[in-house]
C-alpha angles and dihedrals in degrees: 000000000000123000128179123211087240121056093236107057092183089062095055093101088053093049091048089051092054107273106145114252086231086075090069105114091203097053092118090066089064094073091242113148092224141007087251092058090047093050094045094054104032097094091050100053105083088109093050089049089052089051090051090052092047091052091048092048088055092051092250127140110272112222121205113280094251091051088057092044092052093047093048090044088056087060093049094263093129125029127196111209121217089253090057097256116143120224121192178345086227104192099216090057092050092049090050091051091048089052089055087053091053094252119129114225139155140195114247121188130194093023118165123218088253089054089050089054091050091048093049092049090051103034105021102230138050128178103213129197109227138156115271088243086080085096089064106057093184094060126079110228116239091221143356127265135012097117136059130219131179112240110201108163154001119239127223091269093053097256118142115248116214146160116233114205090207101038108148098208132036089254093055096043113053123029093355114175135209131173113245094253092055093043089052 
């Protein structure tokens, strides 16, 4: 099941273009205690959205995104700096939270797209760190990392199938696909 990091997936293009997250009419469904909390965290919750999708894919109850964020934060998965900056998703904290939920997970570094495909074929799900440009398949990203997507399959042509919590079109949100060389 697909989840966006904002409660209104159809508004993702607006949020990416600068519309404040506080404009999301569904913010209350996120479990945030206020619209200010929702707006402050929205751009940082791609990892929590991936965790929601992973829970749903396993037939588990899917808590609101801020309930997951708070629980993972309690394991060190998100850190608020004294200056207010938010750091995370920190993978070790997410893995610790998943262990508490009875779900085995591990952190894997330096994984190639081919390795991701092998992992997905063997284990079923892989949260991959990618550049946010993954939503624009015609653009080369300037760097790696900074955004998380949930890889859940490999299609008949060998392309990775994934859900992008900040996809800006239906085609780049749910069941998006990229050949291994482009995903790399």
